[in-house]
N, C-alpha and C positions, 0 to 999 in steps of 0.2 A: 231369617226367625226375627219377629219383633222383640223390641226390647222386654224384658222378664217382666216389667212393672205394668205393661200394656195386656199382658196375657191375663183374660179373666179367670178367678178362681172356679174349680170346677165345682158344680153342685152336689156331686156326689163323688165318694172314692172307693176302691174296691173293698168290698166288705160289708159296707154300709147299705142299711135298709133304705128302699128307695120308693116312691110311687111312679109310674111312668102311664103317659099316654101312649098304649099300644098301637103303633102305626098299621098293624095288620087286622085290626078288629073293625068291623062294620061301623059300629057306633063307639069312638073310642071314649072310654071312662078309665078313671085312675085306677090303676091295679098295682098291688102290691109284688116285690119283689127284692132281689138283692145285688147290687152293683158286682159285676165280674171285673169290669177293667174299665177305666178312663183314658181315652187318648185325645191329645189337642192336635187338631187339622187346621192347617192355614189354607184359606182359600185368598187368592189374591193379595188385598191388603186387610184382609179381616180373617178373623180365625174363630173356631168354635169347637166345642168339647163334644166327643161322640162317646157312648156308654154302651157298654154290651151288660144286658141285664137279665137275670134268670128270674122269671115270674114264679111265685109263690103256687101259682096253679099249673097242672100239668096238660100236656096235650090229650085229646082222646085217646091216644094210643098208649098214654103213661109215659112219655119222654118227657123231659124237661123242655120247657117253652124258654129258649134264649132269644131277644131282640135286641137291635141296636137302635138306638135312639140319639137325638141332638139334646142340646141344652133345654131347648123350649119343651121338651116332652117329658123332661124328669124333675123331679122335686125330692126334697127331703122327706121321707115318712114322718109323720108326727110322732113324737116320743110317747111311749106308753108310761103314764104316772104311775 
């Protein structure tokens, strides 16, 4: 495990409202959702955050859409004024 100071801060925390680029979409666009959990994963000498996000929209069958994404595909949603 790397030094605590070398681990980047997560972009999102559980319960925060985020926007993600959905990897399952044919043409990825930023979609709104809620972060369910954030997990740090170590890959050889580098690491990244993995997030599970429940999208605001549902599947055609009415079930919640939950996707897993990495750091580069998640951003904090703009706070509403």
